[in-house]
C-alpha angles and dihedrals in degrees: 000000000000120000117200133182135180127194097008112150107299092351119097093177136000138160128180130184104231093187089085116098095221121036121187119194114197136173144103124297121290096022098119104263094130092043090055094044091049090050091054091047091049092050094052092045093046091053089064094058101031091074089072091064100041126073136181108229097211090049092065090052091053091047096048090082092070091081092057104031099027091234145047136192123222122194099219095190092053093043092050093046091054095046107029095104093046091049090055096041096050092046092050093050095049094042092061089058088050095054095092088058091051092054099029088234139129119281091237091068090066100038092111096036118119126195127198128185117190127184109198095178120035091172089090090060092048089051089053090050090052093049094047120115120191138181106156135142137208121206121213107191118305101315111037128075126174114196126200116207129180133158126212115266091021127108093204122102112196119211116198121191117203123183129177105221097203093065124072113254109237099178124079114230095236089058092050090050091049093051095045090047091050090052091057092047088048088053091055093050090047089056091048098045127040125226109269137222126177134196102196123200087252091064094110092058091043092054092049102038104027093114094047091046090048091052090049091051092048089054089052091051090050089051090050091054091049097041103026093158094053105109095193092057090049091055092051091054094068107045095121121085117233095261090051093046093050093044087054090050090054091048090052093049100048092115091056098037094052090067087077124068124208124220085231096061088118087078088061089054091051093050091049095046101040101036116009098040088209147061127272112216134179119211124222086260091058096253118144116233132182126211115191114221092228092064128058107212108016117124111180124195111240090250090061097052132096116276090249090060091050090048097051103032094091091054090050090052092045095054093043099048115007112032118114131185115284095010119163111233125194117195116185108208101345087190091067109142093346125135113232093261091055091044087061090047094051089051089055092048091049088054090050090051091051091050089052089064103268125130110228132192120187131182110206146171093184119118088189092060093045094048091047091051088050090053090053091052093047092050089055090066112123127224106055104057094157094058092042090052090050092051093046091052092047094052098034099248123152130208094250090062097059117109130214104225090211088067095050125089124189128189133189117212113206140133092016093298138084126239121198109228122220111252117198135165086279091056126238140295128230108208097198092056095042090049093056093045090053092048091050093048093048094046093047091050093048094045091049097049092042097050110017104037098062 
């Protein structure tokens, strides 16, 4: 899938191929990287809720038979084939109107913005439809159940309508049809757009001040209820962009979310062992604590920890409790507060995450991360396995870190546009970073020989 924007913030024009497993956004400050990343995040999140407001007319006709026959069969492949373009077009149109909500900004700022979503290969969606297995139910009051059944390698979705006759029906049939239809549309969008998680650059402040920010927001909501006609108060209530709002929501629900455990919790263990050198814990009251490995009974509040711990604690929590297969993860500046050795380690962990089936987008200024990613692509070169094995052992690389350069996309943000960088089996180069490194090396050499070598 290609995602394109024009006239979005600093960006006059940008297009990124989201089919890649690892996306690396580079460029100097104030060139639109965060704007673009937030737009992608907003699109994927919006796709999950948009299904409730969009319906496929012929679908309701096919479903109407459930009230007479008690069941219906929907050919999902045929239905998707007939409606795939409409699904994309309607989502694109409505998402543009949703942009002010994503950025918590005025509508006028996006009046000239254009969005384009382009699926070049729908076969991936059809493969997902074929692999899908379903056995879910919807309850309508006390007497109505609608069951969804689908077997793997079948295109047919069975809908079973069950009604207990001895209990009064409280739900009108048109409403049931609308909800069931929306669930099928929601299923299509779920196959087209991955679940999304974001670690914004503001994550340190969120981890420290989430409770205070939540209290502040609650006060604003109270003020809205009391002064609902006060325009100034209304404006104050929406100053957080969508990624910040949802990161705050996660921070406020830690107590509840920690009751679930992800199959990818081993990534939390790796982050704690390789970088944090300690354990992230959440108390029953939802407070984040950190216990360094080198001490036995020290539990530090998150506000007392090193900046690296504050920066990575939300990723640790995500992998331990929230992560699901094929999630799309956005990490704004993964190098935040990390020493160069840990920047290399986080690059290796990102590669491991990609190889575990996640899609990852990072925005980075770190030459250490880029060079480490390049190493992981070079080591994946075929044809000299003995030498590769020797190099991997020497520099402590493992096979699950190696990257296929064909699955990596890199983009340089500059001069209000975006340039796709060539990625080969030797990696990619970022001219703006290399340029500054060369200037620094040359100036240091000249200064040294002019002043120190007298």
